[in-house]
FIDRENSE-264042 format. One record per residue (C-alpha): residue in three letters; y, z, x. Coordinates in steps of 0.5 Angstrom, whole numbers, plus 500, padded with zeros to 3 digits. Layout:
AlaYZX ...
END
This chain:
Met510479463 Gln517480466 Thr521474466 Leu525471472 Thr532473469 Glu529481469 Thr526481476 Lys534480479 Thr536487477 Gln529490479 Leu530490487 Pro526496491 Thr529502489 Leu527509493 Thr527514489 Tyr521518491 Thr519524488 Arg513529493 Asn506531491 Pro506538492 Gly499539492 Met495543488 Ala489549490 Leu483545491 Asp478546485 Leu471544487 Asp469544480 Trp473538478 Val472535485 Ala463536483 Ser465533476 Val468527478 Gln463520476 Ala464513477 Asn460508473 Thr459503478 Ser457497474 Ala462498469 Ile468498474 Glu465492476 Arg465488470 Arg472491468 Ala475488475 Ala471482474 Ser475480468 Leu481480470 Gly481474473 Gly479470467 Arg484474462 Arg490474467 Ser495468468 Val502468469 Lys506461469 Lys512457472 Asp519463472 Phe513468469 Gln510467475 Ala516466480 Ala518474478 Trp512477479 Leu511474486 Leu518476487 Lys517483485 Ala510483490 Ile515481496 Ser519488494 Leu513492494 Ile509489501 Asp509494507 Leu509489512 Thr505490518 Thr503488525 Leu497493528 Ser494488533 Gly493491541 Asp497485543 Asp504488540 Thr510487543 Glu517489541 Gly518482540 Arg515481535 Val516488532 Lys523485532 Arg522479528 Leu517482523 Cys523487522 Ala528480521 Lys522477517 Ala522484513 Arg530484512 Gln530476509 Pro522475507 Val524469503 Ala528462506 Pro536463503 Trp536457500 Met530459495 Leu534465493 Asp539462491 Arg536457487 Leu532463484 Gly539467483 Leu537474487 Gln540476493 Gly538482497 Leu531482496 Thr527486502 Thr520488503 Gly518495502 Ala517498508 Val514495515 Cys508499518 Val507499526 Tyr503503531 His507509534 Asp508506540 Met513501536 Val516506531 Gly523506535 Thr524499536 Ala523498529 Val528503526 Arg533500531 Ala531493528 Leu532496521 Glu537499521 Gly543499516 Ser538495512 Asn535502507 Ile527499509 Pro523505512 Val519505518 Ala512507517 Ala507509522 Val500509522 Ser498516525 Thr492521527 Gly488517531 Phe488509527 Pro484506525 Ala477511526 Gly480519526 Leu477520532 Ser481522536 Pro482529538 Tyr484534532 Arg490537536 Leu492530538 Arg492526532 Ile496532529 Ala501531535 Glu502524534 Ile504525526 Gly510529529 Glu511524535 Ser512518530 Val516523526 Arg521524531 Ala522517532 Gly524516526 Ala518514521 Lys519515514 Glu512514511 Ile507516516 Asp500513514 Ile494517516 Val487517516 Ile482522514 Ser475524517 Arg469519514 Arg464525515 His467530510 Val466526505 Leu459523507 Thr457530508 Gly461532502 Asn465538506 Trp471537500 Gln474544504 Ala474541511 Leu477534508 Tyr482538504 Asp485543510 Glu485537514 Met489533509 Arg493539507 Glu495541515 Met497534516 Arg501533510 Ala505539513 Glu507536520 Cys509530516 Gly516534514 Asp520530510 Ala516524511 His511521506 Val504521508 Lys499516505 Ala492518506 Ile488512508 Leu481513505 Ala477507509 Thr473505503 Gly469500505 Glu465506509 Leu465512504 Ala459509501 Thr460509494 Leu464509488 Arg463516487 Asn465518494 Val471514494 Ala473518487 Arg472525490 Ala476523496 Ser481521493 Leu482527489 Val481532494 Cys487528498 Met492528492 Met490536491 Ala492537498 Gly499533498 Ala499526499 Asp505521497 Phe500515496 Ile493514497 Lys491507501 Thr484504500 Ser484502508 Thr486502515 Gly485494515 Lys479494520 Glu474495516 Asn468490515 Val470492507 Asn478492505 Ala481493499 Thr477490492 Leu479490485 Pro473495484 Val476500488 Thr483499486 Leu480501479 Thr476507482 Met482510485 Ile488509480 Arg484512475 Cys484518479 Ile491518480 Arg492517472 Asp487524471 Tyr491528476 Gln498526473 Asp494527466 Arg492534469 Thr498536474 Gly504531472 Ile505529478 Lys505521480 Val501519486 Gly502511489 Tyr497507491 Lys497502497 Pro491497497 Ala491494504 Gly487489508 Gly484483505 Ile490481500 Ala492474503 Lys493470498 Ala499469492 Lys494470486 Asp491476489 Ala497480489 Leu498478481 Leu491480479 Tyr492487483 Leu500488480 Ala496486473 Leu492491474 Met497496476 Lys500495469 Asp494495465 Glu492502468 Leu498506470 Gly505502466 His511500469 Pro513505474 Trp507504479 Leu510497479 Gln516500483 Pro516501491 Asp516509491 Leu508508487 Phe506502490 Arg505498496 Phe501492499 Gly499493506 Ala500485508 Ser502481513 Ser499474511 Leu501475504 Leu508474504 Gly507467507 Asp503465501 Ile508468496 Glu513464499 Arg509458500 Gln508459491 Leu515460490 Glu517453494 His513449490 His515453484 Leu522450486 Thr521443489 Gly514441486 Gln510441493 Tyr507445497 Ser510446504 Ala505447511 Ala504454513 Asn507454519 Arg514453516 His513460513 Ala511465520 Met512472520 Gly517472526 
END
C-alpha cells in the first residue's frame, strides 16, 4: 500500500492512450460467461481483508480524490452551481489540510456536467488542466432519436468537452444484438474525435452479469476508451460484483489486444471506505496503472465530502459536520 510520502509525487498526470478498437468477434463474445456466485463471493471478501489506517489511509484517500469525476447532473443545475463545482475541483481539500499533509496541487480528475453546462465548466476550469466530461446521447435513457444523439456528441466536443460519457442502447444487450451495439458504439466513438469516450452500460438494467460482461467486451471492441457502470439514475448503480465482472473483461481485452481500457464506477459511491474497497480491487485485479486518472475514475459528488471529513479526522482526531465540506 502507498504511504503519504509516496503520494506527494503522484498527482494526476493525464497520459491517455486511445483504444483503436477491433473488428467485432462474435465467437469471443459468445464464449464469455460470468460465474455469479463466485464473483459475489470474491466481492464480499474484500471488506474483511482490506484495511488501511493512519498515514496509509490518508494517502489512499488523497489518491481517490485525484480520480473523481466531480459531477452535477440535476435538472436544477445553474451556471452558478457549475462554477462552484469547478472551484471545488480546483481546490478539493481545504488548504490548511493540504499544508498539514505536505501536499500541493491536488485536483479532481475531471468535472462532469450536462451538455448545456459544458461551456460554463470549460471557462471556469481554464488554465487548470482539469478536463470537462459531458454526458451525451440522450442521457440517461439513451432513447432520443439516433441522429440527435450523434449530433449531441459533436456539439459537446465543439463546446470544449475533452471526454464524452455516452449511454448505450440497453435493448441491444437484452436482445443479444451485438452487431447493433458494436455499430452504435463505433459511430459514437468516431463522432467524439479527439475526445475520449466512456461507454455507460447502465448495468443495473442489463439483467445478468453475463450480459454486463458481453456488453463490456463489445464496447471495447468498438473503441471505448473507458467502460462505465451507470448513469447514476438507475435503481441499482455501481456494485463490487459488477465492477469485478467489468474489470476482468478489461484484463482479458488487454491480454488479447495489448490495449489498456479505463474503468469508471458511478452512482452510489458516497463513503470514503467504499472508495478504498474499489481501489484495493483495482490494484489486486489490474495493477498500479489502473490507479491513475487516465485509466480509473469515480463518478461521484458526495464522495469528496466524506473523504474530506476523514482527512480532517486524521489530522485533528475529530469529525467535522458534513456541511463544512459542501461541494459549492
